[in-house]
C-alpha positions as CSV (number, residue, x, y, z in Angstrom):
1,M,34.4,93.5,128.2
2,N,32.1,94.9,125.9
3,K,32.6,95.1,121.9
4,E,33.8,98.5,121.7
5,S,36.4,98.2,124.2
6,K,37.5,94.8,122.2
7,K,37.3,96.6,119.2
8,K,39.6,99.3,120.8
9,N,42.1,96.7,122.4
10,N,42.5,95.2,118.6
11,S,43.0,98.5,117.0
12,N,45.6,99.4,119.8
13,T,47.3,96.1,119.4
14,L,47.4,96.2,115.6
15,L,48.9,99.7,115.8
16,V,51.9,98.7,117.9
17,I,52.5,95.6,115.5
18,G,52.5,98.0,112.5
19,L,54.8,100.5,114.5
20,L,57.3,97.9,115.3
21,L,57.2,96.7,111.8
22,L,57.8,100.0,110.5
23,F,60.9,100.5,112.7
24,V,62.4,97.0,111.7
25,V,61.9,97.7,107.9
26,I,63.2,101.6,108.7
27,G,66.3,99.5,110.5
28,V,67.1,97.2,107.9
29,G,66.6,99.7,104.9
30,Y,69.0,102.4,106.9
31,A,71.4,99.5,107.7
32,A,71.5,98.1,103.7
33,L,71.9,101.7,102.4
34,S,74.9,102.8,104.6
35,S,76.8,99.8,104.3
36,V,80.0,100.0,102.1
37,L,80.6,97.0,99.9
38,Q,84.4,96.1,99.5
39,I,85.5,93.3,97.4
40,N,89.4,92.5,97.2
41,G,89.3,89.6,94.4
42,T,86.6,88.5,92.2
43,A,82.9,88.6,92.6
44,N,80.0,88.2,90.2
45,I,77.1,90.5,90.8
46,G,74.4,89.4,88.1
47,R,76.0,90.0,84.7
48,S,78.1,92.3,86.0
49,S,81.8,91.1,87.5
50,W,84.3,92.5,89.8
51,N,88.1,91.4,89.1
52,V,90.9,94.2,89.9
53,H,94.3,92.6,90.2
54,F,97.9,92.7,90.2
55,E,99.7,90.6,87.2
56,N,102.9,90.6,85.2
57,V,105.9,91.4,87.6
58,A,109.1,92.3,85.8
59,I,112.1,92.8,88.1
60,T,114.2,95.6,86.8
61,N,117.8,94.5,85.7
62,G,120.2,95.3,88.5
63,S,118.0,94.8,91.3
64,V,119.4,92.5,94.3
65,N,117.8,89.5,95.1
66,T,116.6,89.0,91.6
67,E,115.4,85.3,92.2
68,N,112.9,86.6,94.7
69,E,109.9,87.9,92.9
70,P,106.9,89.6,94.6
71,Y,104.2,87.6,95.6
72,T,100.5,88.1,94.9
73,A,97.4,86.0,95.9
74,S,95.6,85.3,92.7
75,N,93.2,87.9,91.6
76,T,94.3,90.4,94.5
77,T,96.0,93.7,94.8
78,E,98.3,93.1,97.7
79,L,101.9,92.3,96.6
80,S,104.4,90.9,99.5
81,Y,108.3,90.7,98.8
82,A,111.4,90.5,101.0
83,V,114.5,92.3,100.3
84,D,118.2,92.3,101.4
85,L,119.5,95.7,100.9
86,N,123.1,95.6,102.2
87,A,124.9,98.5,101.3
88,P,123.9,102.2,99.7
89,G,123.2,102.3,96.4
90,D,121.2,99.0,96.5
91,F,118.0,98.7,95.4
92,Y,115.1,96.4,94.1
93,E,112.9,97.5,91.5
94,F,110.2,95.9,89.5
95,T,107.1,96.7,87.3
96,V,103.5,95.1,87.7
97,D,100.3,95.9,85.9
98,V,97.2,96.7,87.8
99,V,94.3,95.0,85.7
100,N,90.7,95.7,85.8
101,S,89.4,92.6,83.7
102,G,86.0,92.9,85.5
103,S,83.1,94.7,84.0
104,L,82.6,97.3,86.7
105,A,85.1,100.3,86.8
106,A,87.0,100.5,90.0
107,K,88.1,103.4,91.8
108,L,91.2,103.6,94.2
109,N,90.2,104.0,97.9
110,S,93.6,103.5,99.6
111,T,96.9,102.4,99.3
112,S,99.4,101.5,101.7
113,K,103.4,100.4,101.7
114,T,104.6,98.8,104.6
115,G,107.8,96.9,105.8
116,A,110.1,100.1,105.7
117,E,109.4,101.6,108.6
118,G,111.8,102.8,111.1
119,Y,114.4,103.0,108.4
120,P,114.8,106.4,107.2
121,Y,117.5,105.6,104.7
122,I,115.3,103.3,103.0
123,V,113.5,104.9,100.1
124,Y,110.3,103.0,99.2
125,T,108.4,104.8,96.3
126,V,105.6,103.6,93.6
127,K,105.1,105.4,90.8
128,M,102.6,104.9,87.9
129,I,104.3,104.7,84.3
130,E,102.4,106.8,81.7
131,D,103.7,107.7,78.6
132,N,107.0,106.1,79.4
133,V,107.2,108.8,82.4
134,D,107.3,108.0,86.2
135,V,104.3,109.8,87.7
136,D,102.4,109.8,91.3
137,V,99.7,107.6,91.5
138,P,96.5,110.1,91.5
139,A,94.7,109.6,94.7
140,N,91.3,109.7,92.5
141,L,92.7,106.9,90.0
142,E,89.8,105.3,87.9
143,L,90.1,101.8,86.0
144,A,87.6,101.4,83.7
145,A,86.2,97.8,82.6
146,N,89.2,96.1,80.8
147,Q,91.7,98.9,81.5
148,S,95.0,98.6,83.1
149,I,98.1,100.8,84.3
150,K,101.6,100.0,85.0
151,L,103.6,100.5,88.0
152,R,106.9,101.0,88.9
153,I,107.7,99.8,92.5
154,R,111.3,100.7,94.0
155,V,113.0,100.3,97.6
156,E,116.4,101.4,97.8
157,Y,119.3,102.0,100.5
158,S,119.8,105.8,99.6
159,R,123.3,106.6,99.5
160,E,122.0,110.4,100.1
161,L,120.3,109.7,103.2
162,A,123.1,106.8,104.9
163,D,125.5,108.6,107.3
164,A,128.5,106.9,109.0
165,T,126.2,105.2,111.5
166,T,123.9,103.5,109.2
167,I,126.4,102.2,106.8
168,N,128.1,100.4,109.4
169,N,124.6,98.4,110.4
170,Q,123.4,96.2,108.1
171,V,119.6,96.7,107.3
172,P,118.2,93.3,108.0
173,A,116.1,91.8,105.6
174,L,112.7,93.7,104.8
175,N,109.5,92.1,104.5
176,L,107.5,94.5,102.4
177,A,104.1,94.8,101.1
178,Y,102.1,97.1,98.9
179,I,98.3,97.1,98.7
180,M,95.8,99.0,96.7
181,N,92.4,99.4,97.6
182,F,89.7,99.5,95.1
183,V,85.9,100.4,95.4
184,Q,83.5,100.4,92.8
185,A,83.4,103.7,90.7
């Protein structure tokens, strides 16, 4: 091999290695930029912190199963509870605060209510209390740092939706959950 062909081979090798490195860097960069960070709980990012959670559950007078307080794991926006609604008109209702005690603003990404599926006479509602009035929770709800809102969650065996068949069938214990998923605003 002469010097010129060695130089050409070395140049081609360096070019191939350079192109491979470029593809790896582009791939990693794309993956990093297209990822969505979702934190359910508490996280610290440098001097910033994420802490959106439920607290201050208060069961409404007249609710069935008043000894059965909704359970939320520490620093999460997921509530779990069981309810026995035995007759039309029975209800279980409570208020809870959604608190953003972190330093980052949070935006509601999605919500879900589970456990009442298959019971058309069970009405499961979640409302936000604003100026002592129940309003729908806005899909684009944002919580600034150190802000909170109050929710009213109600599960009711509806008299209006019950018929002779459903009244004679006792509703089994309902294992319910309400989840709010927040992302950084």
